[in-house]
N, CA, C, O and the ligand as a Tripos MOL2 file, in Angstrom:
@<TRIPOS>MOLECULE
protein
  261   259    66     0     0
PROTEIN
NO_CHARGES

@<TRIPOS>ATOM
      1 N          88.1800   90.2080   79.1600 N.3       1 MET1
      2 CA         88.3380   90.9110   80.3700 C.3       1 MET1
      3 C          88.9730   90.2690   81.4320 C.2       1 MET1
      4 O          88.6160   89.1410   81.7740 O.2       1 MET1
      5 N          89.8910   90.8770   81.9980 N.am      2 LYS2
      6 CA         90.7220   90.0980   82.9960 C.3       2 LYS2
      7 C          90.5650   90.8640   84.4160 C.2       2 LYS2
      8 O          90.5560   92.0940   84.3900 O.2       2 LYS2
      9 N          90.4490   90.2200   85.5920 N.am      3 ARG3
     10 CA         90.4260   90.7410   86.7670 C.3       3 ARG3
     11 C          91.4400   90.0280   87.7190 C.2       3 ARG3
     12 O          91.7040   88.8260   87.7000 O.2       3 ARG3
     13 N          91.9240   90.9060   88.4940 N.am      4 GLN4
     14 CA         92.9620   90.4720   89.4450 C.3       4 GLN4
     15 C          92.8780   91.1880   90.8070 C.2       4 GLN4
     16 O          92.8440   92.4180   90.7950 O.2       4 GLN4
     17 N          92.8470   90.6080   91.8360 N.am      5 PHE5
     18 CA         92.8170   91.4250   93.1030 C.3       5 PHE5
     19 C          94.1670   92.0100   93.3130 C.2       5 PHE5
     20 O          95.1590   91.4050   92.9060 O.2       5 PHE5
     21 N          94.2580   93.0960   93.8950 N.am      6 ILE6
     22 CA         95.5180   93.9680   94.1590 C.3       6 ILE6
     23 C          95.6150   93.6640   95.5940 C.2       6 ILE6
     24 O          94.6980   93.9910   96.3470 O.2       6 ILE6
     25 N          96.7590   93.0060   96.0590 N.am      7 ALA7
     26 CA         96.9670   92.5680   97.3640 C.3       7 ALA7
     27 C          97.3870   93.9170   98.1720 C.2       7 ALA7
     28 O          98.2620   94.6770   97.7580 O.2       7 ALA7
     29 N          96.7850   94.0870   99.1620 N.am      8 GLY8
     30 CA         97.0920   95.1620  100.1770 C.3       8 GLY8
     31 C          96.3570   96.4850   99.7170 C.2       8 GLY8
     32 O          96.5090   97.4830  100.4210 O.2       8 GLY8
     33 N          95.6660   96.5520   98.7210 N.am      9 ALA9
     34 CA         95.0520   97.8140   98.2400 C.3       9 ALA9
     35 C          93.8580   98.2140   99.2650 C.2       9 ALA9
     36 O          93.2020   97.2900   99.7450 O.2       9 ALA9
     37 N          93.6130   99.2780   99.5470 N.am     10 THR10
     38 CA         92.6010   99.5830  100.3240 C.3      10 THR10
     39 C          91.6520  100.5010   99.6540 C.2      10 THR10
     40 O          92.0650  101.5040   99.0730 O.2      10 THR10
     41 N          90.4290  100.2040   99.7110 N.am     11 CYS11
     42 CA         89.2160  101.0860   98.9850 C.3      11 CYS11
     43 C          89.3410  102.4060   99.6620 C.2      11 CYS11
     44 O          89.3360  102.5600  100.8830 O.2      11 CYS11
     45 N          89.4620  103.4310   98.6840 N.am     12 PRO12
     46 CA         89.1980  104.7650   99.2090 C.3      12 PRO12
     47 C          87.8820  105.0660   99.6870 C.2      12 PRO12
     48 O          87.7500  106.0220  100.4510 O.2      12 PRO12
     49 N          86.7440  104.2820   99.2950 N.am     13 GLU13
     50 CA         85.4430  104.7530   99.5670 C.3      13 GLU13
     51 C          85.0120  104.0160  100.8540 C.2      13 GLU13
     52 O          84.4730  104.6980  101.7260 O.2      13 GLU13
     53 N          85.1940  102.6760  101.0680 N.am     14 CYS14
     54 CA         84.7130  102.0090  102.1950 C.3      14 CYS14
     55 C          85.8450  101.6880  103.1340 C.2      14 CYS14
     56 O          85.5950  101.4210  104.3100 O.2      14 CYS14
     57 N          87.0290  101.7000  102.6930 N.am     15 GLY15
     58 CA         88.2740  101.6890  103.6820 C.3      15 GLY15
     59 C          88.6400  100.0740  103.7810 C.2      15 GLY15
     60 O          89.5630   99.7810  104.5420 O.2      15 GLY15
     61 N          88.0510   99.1330  103.1420 N.am     16 GLN16
     62 CA         88.3020   97.6400  103.2780 C.3      16 GLN16
     63 C          89.4350   97.3510  102.3780 C.2      16 GLN16
     64 O          89.5890   97.8050  101.2440 O.2      16 GLN16
     65 N          90.2960   96.4530  103.0870 N.am     17 MET17
     66 CA         91.5240   96.0070  102.3860 C.3      17 MET17
     67 C          91.4170   94.7690  101.5320 C.2      17 MET17
     68 O          90.6340   93.8940  101.9040 O.2      17 MET17
     69 N          92.0590   94.6130  100.5190 N.am     18 ASP18
     70 CA         92.0440   93.3550   99.7300 C.3      18 ASP18
     71 C          90.6620   93.2690   99.0730 C.2      18 ASP18
     72 O          90.2860   92.1260   98.8140 O.2      18 ASP18
     73 N          89.9240   94.1780   98.7920 N.am     19 LYS19
     74 CA         88.7120   94.2500   98.0030 C.3      19 LYS19
     75 C          88.7160   94.8600   96.6900 C.2      19 LYS19
     76 O          87.7470   94.9330   95.9340 O.2      19 LYS19
     77 N          89.8920   95.2960   96.4820 N.am     20 ILE20
     78 CA         90.1380   96.1070   95.2470 C.3      20 ILE20
     79 C          90.6230   94.9740   94.0420 C.2      20 ILE20
     80 O          91.5380   94.1640   94.1870 O.2      20 ILE20
     81 N          89.8790   95.1120   92.9780 N.am     21 GLN21
     82 CA         90.2730   94.3030   91.8540 C.3      21 GLN21
     83 C          90.7600   95.2910   90.7270 C.2      21 GLN21
     84 O          90.2070   96.3750   90.5400 O.2      21 GLN21
     85 N          91.8250   94.8460   89.9970 N.am     22 ARG22
     86 CA         92.1170   95.5860   88.9590 C.3      22 ARG22
     87 C          91.5640   94.8630   87.6850 C.2      22 ARG22
     88 O          91.7410   93.6580   87.5020 O.2      22 ARG22
     89 N          90.8860   95.6670   86.8200 N.am     23 ILE23
     90 CA         90.1120   94.9390   85.8350 C.3      23 ILE23
     91 C          90.7710   95.5550   84.4490 C.2      23 ILE23
     92 O          90.9880   96.7540   84.2730 O.2      23 ILE23
     93 N          91.0230   94.5880   83.5790 N.am     24 ILE24
     94 CA         91.8130   95.0110   82.3860 C.3      24 ILE24
     95 C          90.9010   94.5110   81.2210 C.2      24 ILE24
     96 O          90.6810   93.3030   81.1280 O.2      24 ILE24
     97 N          90.4340   95.2720   80.4500 N.am     25 ASP25
     98 CA         89.5220   95.1620   79.1340 C.3      25 ASP25
     99 C          90.1790   95.6470   78.1610 C.2      25 ASP25
    100 O          90.1070   96.8710   78.0510 O.2      25 ASP25
    101 N          90.9390   94.9720   77.2470 N.am     26 GLY26
    102 CA         91.4560   95.4550   76.0650 C.3      26 GLY26
    103 C          92.4700   96.5730   76.5970 C.2      26 GLY26
    104 O          93.2600   96.3400   77.5120 O.2      26 GLY26
    105 N          92.3820   97.7330   75.9850 N.am     27 ASP27
    106 CA         93.4300   98.7010   76.3340 C.3      27 ASP27
    107 C          92.9450   99.6130   77.5290 C.2      27 ASP27
    108 O          93.5820  100.6230   77.8280 O.2      27 ASP27
    109 N          91.7750   99.2230   78.2210 N.am     28 ARG28
    110 CA         91.2110   99.9170   79.3310 C.3      28 ARG28
    111 C          91.5920   99.2990   80.4630 C.2      28 ARG28
    112 O          91.6150   98.0700   80.3910 O.2      28 ARG28
    113 N          91.9470   99.8680   81.6530 N.am     29 GLN29
    114 CA         91.9640   99.2640   82.8240 C.3      29 GLN29
    115 C          91.4360  100.1740   84.0080 C.2      29 GLN29
    116 O          91.6330  101.3880   83.9620 O.2      29 GLN29
    117 N          90.8260   99.6410   84.9720 N.am     30 TRP30
    118 CA         90.3580  100.3610   86.1330 C.3      30 TRP30
    119 C          90.3360   99.5220   87.2490 C.2      30 TRP30
    120 O          90.5570   98.3220   87.0850 O.2      30 TRP30
    121 N          90.0620  100.0470   88.5450 N.am     31 MET31
    122 CA         89.9810   99.3750   89.7270 C.3      31 MET31
    123 C          88.5500   99.4030   90.2220 C.2      31 MET31
    124 O          87.8790  100.4290   90.1100 O.2      31 MET31
    125 N          88.0380   98.2220   90.8040 N.am     32 GLU32
    126 CA         86.8090   98.0890   91.2270 C.3      32 GLU32
    127 C          86.8780   97.5180   92.5200 C.2      32 GLU32
    128 O          87.5610   96.5160   92.7360 O.2      32 GLU32
    129 N          86.1240   98.1710   93.5150 N.am     33 CYS33
    130 CA         85.9820   97.5380   94.8560 C.3      33 CYS33
    131 C          84.7160   96.5260   94.9080 C.2      33 CYS33
    132 O          83.5640   96.8910   94.6710 O.2      33 CYS33
    133 N          85.0730   95.2670   95.2340 N.am     34 VAL34
    134 CA         84.0340   94.2740   95.1920 C.3      34 VAL34
    135 C          83.1830   94.3120   96.5100 C.2      34 VAL34
    136 O          82.2580   93.5150   96.6660 O.2      34 VAL34
    137 N          83.4890   95.1950   97.3990 N.am     35 ALA35
    138 CA         82.6720   95.3360   98.6260 C.3      35 ALA35
    139 C          81.6180   96.4500   98.4280 C.2      35 ALA35
    140 O          80.4350   96.2850   98.7240 O.2      35 ALA35
    141 N          82.0980   97.5500   97.9300 N.am     36 CYS36
    142 CA         81.2550   98.6760   97.7010 C.3      36 CYS36
    143 C          80.8110   98.9960   96.3020 C.2      36 CYS36
    144 O          79.8260   99.6960   96.0640 O.2      36 CYS36
    145 N          81.5890   98.4470   95.3770 N.am     37 GLY37
    146 CA         81.2050   98.8920   93.9990 C.3      37 GLY37
    147 C          81.8290   99.9690   93.4110 C.2      37 GLY37
    148 O          81.5500  100.2850   92.2540 O.2      37 GLY37
    149 N          82.7820  100.6760   94.1790 N.am     38 ALA38
    150 CA         83.3570  101.9480   93.7820 C.3      38 ALA38
    151 C          84.3150  101.5540   92.5570 C.2      38 ALA38
    152 O          84.9420  100.4960   92.5960 O.2      38 ALA38
    153 N          84.4050  102.3600   91.5560 N.am     39 GLN39
    154 CA         85.1700  102.2680   90.5590 C.3      39 GLN39
    155 C          86.3430  103.4660   90.4340 C.2      39 GLN39
    156 O          86.1240  104.6210   90.8000 O.2      39 GLN39
    157 N          87.4430  103.0810   89.9390 N.am     40 LYS40
    158 CA         88.3520  104.2390   89.7330 C.3      40 LYS40
    159 C          89.1370  103.9090   88.4260 C.2      40 LYS40
    160 O          89.6480  102.8050   88.2390 O.2      40 LYS40
    161 N          89.1970  104.8860   87.5800 N.am     41 ASP41
    162 CA         90.1120  104.7760   86.4560 C.3      41 ASP41
    163 C          91.4920  104.6640   86.7960 C.2      41 ASP41
    164 O          91.8870  105.3130   87.7650 O.2      41 ASP41
    165 N          92.2970  103.9440   86.1550 N.am     42 LEU42
    166 CA         93.6120  103.9330   86.4220 C.3      42 LEU42
    167 C          94.2180  104.7640   85.2750 C.2      42 LEU42
    168 O          93.7810  105.9130   85.2030 O.2      42 LEU42
    169 N          95.1380  104.4030   84.3670 N.am     43 ASP43
    170 CA         95.7560  105.1250   83.4300 C.3      43 ASP43
    171 C          94.9740  105.0690   82.1110 C.2      43 ASP43
    172 O          95.6130  105.1480   81.0620 O.2      43 ASP43
    173 N          93.7220  104.9460   82.0860 N.am     44 ALA44
    174 CA         92.8330  105.0070   80.9420 C.3      44 ALA44
    175 C          92.9180  106.3000   80.3390 C.2      44 ALA44
    176 O          92.7000  107.3150   81.0010 O.2      44 ALA44
    177 N          93.2500  106.3340   79.0090 N.am     45 LYS45
    178 CA         93.2820  107.6450   78.2840 C.3      45 LYS45
    179 C          92.4630  107.4000   76.9930 C.2      45 LYS45
    180 O          92.5140  106.3860   76.2970 O.2      45 LYS45
    181 N          91.6760  108.5330   76.7840 N.am     46 PRO46
    182 CA         90.9910  108.4540   75.5100 C.3      46 PRO46
    183 C          91.8630  108.4230   74.2690 C.2      46 PRO46
    184 O          92.8570  109.1490   74.2410 O.2      46 PRO46
    185 N          91.5890  107.6880   73.3070 N.am     47 PRO47
    186 CA         92.4790  107.4430   72.0130 C.3      47 PRO47
    187 C          92.9740  108.8460   71.5990 C.2      47 PRO47
    188 O          94.1560  108.9630   71.2760 O.2      47 PRO47
    189 N          92.1400  109.9430   71.5860 N.am     48 GLU48
    190 CA         92.4180  111.0150   71.0010 C.3      48 GLU48
    191 C          93.5450  111.8340   71.6160 C.2      48 GLU48
    192 O          94.1440  112.7560   71.0640 O.2      48 GLU48
    193 N          93.7580  111.3160   72.9480 N.am     49 ALA49
    194 CA         95.1060  112.1370   73.7340 C.3      49 ALA49
    195 C          96.3090  111.5000   73.2530 C.2      49 ALA49
    196 O          97.3500  112.0040   73.6730 O.2      49 ALA49
    197 N          96.4140  110.5420   72.4960 N.am     50 THR50
    198 CA         97.6400  109.8910   72.1000 C.3      50 THR50
    199 C          98.5150  110.9090   71.3860 C.2      50 THR50
    200 O          99.7090  111.0830   71.6340 O.2      50 THR50
    201 N          97.7840  111.5840   70.4480 N.am     51 ASP51
    202 CA         98.7440  112.6440   69.6240 C.3      51 ASP51
    203 C          99.3190  113.7570   70.5460 C.2      51 ASP51
    204 O         100.4520  114.2280   70.4540 O.2      51 ASP51
    205 N          98.3520  114.1090   71.4590 N.am     52 ALA52
    206 CA         98.7830  115.3140   72.2440 C.3      52 ALA52
    207 C         100.0620  114.8700   73.0870 C.2      52 ALA52
    208 O         101.0070  115.6440   73.2350 O.2      52 ALA52
    209 N         100.0480  113.6990   73.5850 N.am     53 LEU53
    210 CA        101.0510  113.1470   74.4810 C.3      53 LEU53
    211 C         102.3730  112.9640   73.7230 C.2      53 LEU53
    212 O         103.4310  113.1090   74.3360 O.2      53 LEU53
    213 N         102.3640  112.6510   72.4100 N.am     54 ALA54
    214 CA        103.3900  112.4800   71.5310 C.3      54 ALA54
    215 C         104.3020  113.5200   71.4950 C.2      54 ALA54
    216 O         105.5090  113.2800   71.4750 O.2      54 ALA54
    217 N         103.8370  114.7250   71.4830 N.am     55 GLN55
    218 CA        104.6100  115.9440   71.4360 C.3      55 GLN55
    219 C         104.6850  116.6490   72.8140 C.2      55 GLN55
    220 O         103.7760  116.5800   73.6420 O.2      55 GLN55
    221 N         105.9900  117.4220   73.0200 N.am     56 PRO56
    222 CA        106.2040  117.9100   74.3500 C.3      56 PRO56
    223 C         105.0290  119.1970   74.4220 C.2      56 PRO56
    224 O         104.6570  119.9060   73.4870 O.2      56 PRO56
    225 N         104.6310  119.2330   75.7200 N.am     57 VAL57
    226 CA        103.6920  120.2570   75.8690 C.3      57 VAL57
    227 C         104.5620  121.3970   76.5990 C.2      57 VAL57
    228 O         105.2690  121.1260   77.5690 O.2      57 VAL57
    229 N         104.4700  122.5450   76.1220 N.am     58 THR58
    230 CA        105.2550  123.6680   76.8130 C.3      58 THR58
    231 C         104.1380  124.8410   77.0580 C.2      58 THR58
    232 O         103.2770  125.1600   76.2380 O.2      58 THR58
    233 N         104.3250  125.3950   78.3080 N.am     59 LEU59
    234 CA        103.2770  126.5350   78.6180 C.3      59 LEU59
    235 C         103.9460  127.7900   78.1510 C.2      59 LEU59
    236 O         105.0170  128.2040   78.5960 O.2      59 LEU59
    237 N         103.2740  128.3250   77.2770 N.am     60 GLN60
    238 CA        103.6820  129.5580   76.6840 C.3      60 GLN60
    239 C         103.2450  130.6870   77.6270 C.2      60 GLN60
    240 O         102.0520  130.8090   77.9020 O.2      60 GLN60
    241 N         104.1690  131.5150   78.1300 N.am     61 PRO61
    242 CA        103.4630  132.6220   78.8830 C.3      61 PRO61
    243 C         102.8780  133.6780   77.8760 C.2      61 PRO61
    244 O         103.5010  134.1010   76.9030 O.2      61 PRO61
    245 N         101.5940  134.0530   78.2330 N.am     62 GLY62
    246 CA        100.9180  135.1160   77.3400 C.3      62 GLY62
    247 C         100.0320  134.3850   76.4760 C.2      62 GLY62
    248 O          99.1700  135.0000   75.8480 O.2      62 GLY62
    249 N         100.1550  133.0830   76.3710 N.am     63 THR63
    250 CA         99.2720  132.2920   75.5500 C.3      63 THR63
    251 C          97.8150  132.2150   76.2430 C.2      63 THR63
    252 O          97.6860  131.7170   77.3620 O.2      63 THR63
    253 N          96.8620  132.6730   75.6030 N.am     64 LYS64
    254 CA         95.4080  132.4590   76.2370 C.3      64 LYS64
    255 C          94.5830  131.7220   75.2580 C.2      64 LYS64
    256 O          94.7220  131.7470   74.0360 O.2      64 LYS64
    257 N          93.7060  131.0610   75.9440 N.am     65 LYS65
    258 CA         92.7410  130.2250   75.1350 C.3      65 LYS65
    259 C          91.8170  131.1070   74.3450 C.2      65 LYS65
    260 O          90.9560  130.6080   73.6210 O.2      65 LYS65
    261 ZN         85.0160   99.9090   98.6940 Zn       66 ZN66
@<TRIPOS>BOND
     1     1     2 1
     2     2     3 1
     3     3     4 2
     4     3     5 am
     5     5     6 1
     6     6     7 1
     7     7     8 2
     8     7     9 am
     9     9    10 1
    10    10    11 1
    11    11    12 2
    12    11    13 am
    13    13    14 1
    14    14    15 1
    15    15    16 2
    16    15    17 am
    17    17    18 1
    18    18    19 1
    19    19    20 2
    20    19    21 am
    21    21    22 1
    22    22    23 1
    23    23    24 2
    24    23    25 am
    25    25    26 1
    26    26    27 1
    27    27    28 2
    28    27    29 am
    29    29    30 1
    30    30    31 1
    31    31    32 2
    32    31    33 am
    33    33    34 1
    34    34    35 1
    35    35    36 2
    36    35    37 am
    37    37    38 1
    38    38    39 1
    39    39    40 2
    40    39    41 am
    41    41    42 1
    42    42    43 1
    43    43    44 2
    44    43    45 am
    45    45    46 1
    46    46    47 1
    47    47    48 2
    48    47    49 am
    49    49    50 1
    50    50    51 1
    51    51    52 2
    52    51    53 am
    53    53    54 1
    54    54    55 1
    55    55    56 2
    56    55    57 am
    57    57    58 1
    58    58    59 1
    59    59    60 2
    60    59    61 am
    61    61    62 1
    62    62    63 1
    63    63    64 2
    64    63    65 am
    65    65    66 1
    66    66    67 1
    67    67    68 2
    68    67    69 am
    69    69    70 1
    70    70    71 1
    71    71    72 2
    72    71    73 am
    73    73    74 1
    74    74    75 1
    75    75    76 2
    76    75    77 am
    77    77    78 1
    78    78    79 1
    79    79    80 2
    80    79    81 am
    81    81    82 1
    82    82    83 1
    83    83    84 2
    84    83    85 am
    85    85    86 1
    86    86    87 1
    87    87    88 2
    88    87    89 am
    89    89    90 1
    90    90    91 1
    91    91    92 2
    92    91    93 am
    93    93    94 1
    94    94    95 1
    95    95    96 2
    96    95    97 am
    97    97    98 1
    98    98    99 1
    99    99   100 2
   100    99   101 am
   101   101   102 1
   102   102   103 1
   103   103   104 2
   104   103   105 am
   105   105   106 1
   106   106   107 1
   107   107   108 2
   108   107   109 am
   109   109   110 1
   110   110   111 1
   111   111   112 2
   112   111   113 am
   113   113   114 1
   114   114   115 1
   115   115   116 2
   116   115   117 am
   117   117   118 1
   118   118   119 1
   119   119   120 2
   120   119   121 am
   121   121   122 1
   122   122   123 1
   123   123   124 2
   124   123   125 am
   125   125   126 1
   126   126   127 1
   127   127   128 2
   128   127   129 am
   129   129   130 1
   130   130   131 1
   131   131   132 2
   132   131   133 am
   133   133   134 1
   134   134   135 1
   135   135   136 2
   136   135   137 am
   137   137   138 1
   138   138   139 1
   139   139   140 2
   140   139   141 am
   141   141   142 1
   142   142   143 1
   143   143   144 2
   144   143   145 am
   145   145   146 1
   146   146   147 1
   147   147   148 2
   148   147   149 am
   149   149   150 1
   150   150   151 1
   151   151   152 2
   152   151   153 am
   153   153   154 1
   154   154   155 1
   155   155   156 2
   156   155   157 am
   157   157   158 1
   158   158   159 1
   159   159   160 2
   160   159   161 am
   161   161   162 1
   162   162   163 1
   163   163   164 2
   164   163   165 am
   165   165   166 1
   166   166   167 1
   167   167   168 2
   168   167   169 am
   169   169   170 1
   170   170   171 1
   171   171   172 2
   172   171   173 am
   173   173   174 1
   174   174   175 1
   175   175   176 2
   176   175   177 am
   177   177   178 1
   178   178   179 1
   179   179   180 2
   180   179   181 am
   181   181   182 1
   182   182   183 1
   183   183   184 2
   184   183   185 am
   185   185   186 1
   186   186   187 1
   187   187   188 2
   188   187   189 am
   189   189   190 1
   190   190   191 1
   191   191   192 2
   192   191   193 am
   193   193   194 1
   194   194   195 1
   195   195   196 2
   196   195   197 am
   197   197   198 1
   198   198   199 1
   199   199   200 2
   200   199   201 am
   201   201   202 1
   202   202   203 1
   203   203   204 2
   204   203   205 am
   205   205   206 1
   206   206   207 1
   207   207   208 2
   208   207   209 am
   209   209   210 1
   210   210   211 1
   211   211   212 2
   212   211   213 am
   213   213   214 1
   214   214   215 1
   215   215   216 2
   216   215   217 am
   217   217   218 1
   218   218   219 1
   219   219   220 2
   220   219   221 am
   221   221   222 1
   222   222   223 1
   223   223   224 2
   224   223   225 am
   225   225   226 1
   226   226   227 1
   227   227   228 2
   228   227   229 am
   229   229   230 1
   230   230   231 1
   231   231   232 2
   232   231   233 am
   233   233   234 1
   234   234   235 1
   235   235   236 2
   236   235   237 am
   237   237   238 1
   238   238   239 1
   239   239   240 2
   240   239   241 am
   241   241   242 1
   242   242   243 1
   243   243   244 2
   244   243   245 am
   245   245   246 1
   246   246   247 1
   247   247   248 2
   248   247   249 am
   249   249   250 1
   250   250   251 1
   251   251   252 2
   252   251   253 am
   253   253   254 1
   254   254   255 1
   255   255   256 2
   256   255   257 am
   257   257   258 1
   258   258   259 1
   259   259   260 2
@<TRIPOS>SUBSTRUCTURE
     1 MET1         2 RESIDUE 1 A MET
     2 LYS2         6 RESIDUE 1 A LYS
     3 ARG3        10 RESIDUE 1 A ARG
     4 GLN4        14 RESIDUE 1 A GLN
     5 PHE5        18 RESIDUE 1 A PHE
     6 ILE6        22 RESIDUE 1 A ILE
     7 ALA7        26 RESIDUE 1 A ALA
     8 GLY8        30 RESIDUE 1 A GLY
     9 ALA9        34 RESIDUE 1 A ALA
    10 THR10       38 RESIDUE 1 A THR
    11 CYS11       42 RESIDUE 1 A CYS
    12 PRO12       46 RESIDUE 1 A PRO
    13 GLU13       50 RESIDUE 1 A GLU
    14 CYS14       54 RESIDUE 1 A CYS
    15 GLY15       58 RESIDUE 1 A GLY
    16 GLN16       62 RESIDUE 1 A GLN
    17 MET17       66 RESIDUE 1 A MET
    18 ASP18       70 RESIDUE 1 A ASP
    19 LYS19       74 RESIDUE 1 A LYS
    20 ILE20       78 RESIDUE 1 A ILE
    21 GLN21       82 RESIDUE 1 A GLN
    22 ARG22       86 RESIDUE 1 A ARG
    23 ILE23       90 RESIDUE 1 A ILE
    24 ILE24       94 RESIDUE 1 A ILE
    25 ASP25       98 RESIDUE 1 A ASP
    26 GLY26      102 RESIDUE 1 A GLY
    27 ASP27      106 RESIDUE 1 A ASP
    28 ARG28      110 RESIDUE 1 A ARG
    29 GLN29      114 RESIDUE 1 A GLN
    30 TRP30      118 RESIDUE 1 A TRP
    31 MET31      122 RESIDUE 1 A MET
    32 GLU32      126 RESIDUE 1 A GLU
    33 CYS33      130 RESIDUE 1 A CYS
    34 VAL34      134 RESIDUE 1 A VAL
    35 ALA35      138 RESIDUE 1 A ALA
    36 CYS36      142 RESIDUE 1 A CYS
    37 GLY37      146 RESIDUE 1 A GLY
    38 ALA38      150 RESIDUE 1 A ALA
    39 GLN39      154 RESIDUE 1 A GLN
    40 LYS40      158 RESIDUE 1 A LYS
    41 ASP41      162 RESIDUE 1 A ASP
    42 LEU42      166 RESIDUE 1 A LEU
    43 ASP43      170 RESIDUE 1 A ASP
    44 ALA44      174 RESIDUE 1 A ALA
    45 LYS45      178 RESIDUE 1 A LYS
    46 PRO46      182 RESIDUE 1 A PRO
    47 PRO47      186 RESIDUE 1 A PRO
    48 GLU48      190 RESIDUE 1 A GLU
    49 ALA49      194 RESIDUE 1 A ALA
    50 THR50      198 RESIDUE 1 A THR
    51 ASP51      202 RESIDUE 1 A ASP
    52 ALA52      206 RESIDUE 1 A ALA
    53 LEU53      210 RESIDUE 1 A LEU
    54 ALA54      214 RESIDUE 1 A ALA
    55 GLN55      218 RESIDUE 1 A GLN
    56 PRO56      222 RESIDUE 1 A PRO
    57 VAL57      226 RESIDUE 1 A VAL
    58 THR58      230 RESIDUE 1 A THR
    59 LEU59      234 RESIDUE 1 A LEU
    60 GLN60      238 RESIDUE 1 A GLN
    61 PRO61      242 RESIDUE 1 A PRO
    62 GLY62      246 RESIDUE 1 A GLY
    63 THR63      250 RESIDUE 1 A THR
    64 LYS64      254 RESIDUE 1 A LYS
    65 LYS65      258 RESIDUE 1 A LYS
    66 ZN66       261 GROUP 0 **** ****
């Protein structure tokens, strides 16, 4: 696991600057505020979403779930 502060980042929860760490753990990464503990996922995607992203998504009019 790797942690690094994001310079100039402001916490959306407590509003403090330079309290946000980017945490990278394997293929996951998220942000965590060391002041209030707020966490926010970055571009973490569940593994099963990979296949869906590999093919273009087109919205078909008239297609219903
Ligand atoms: Zn905070």
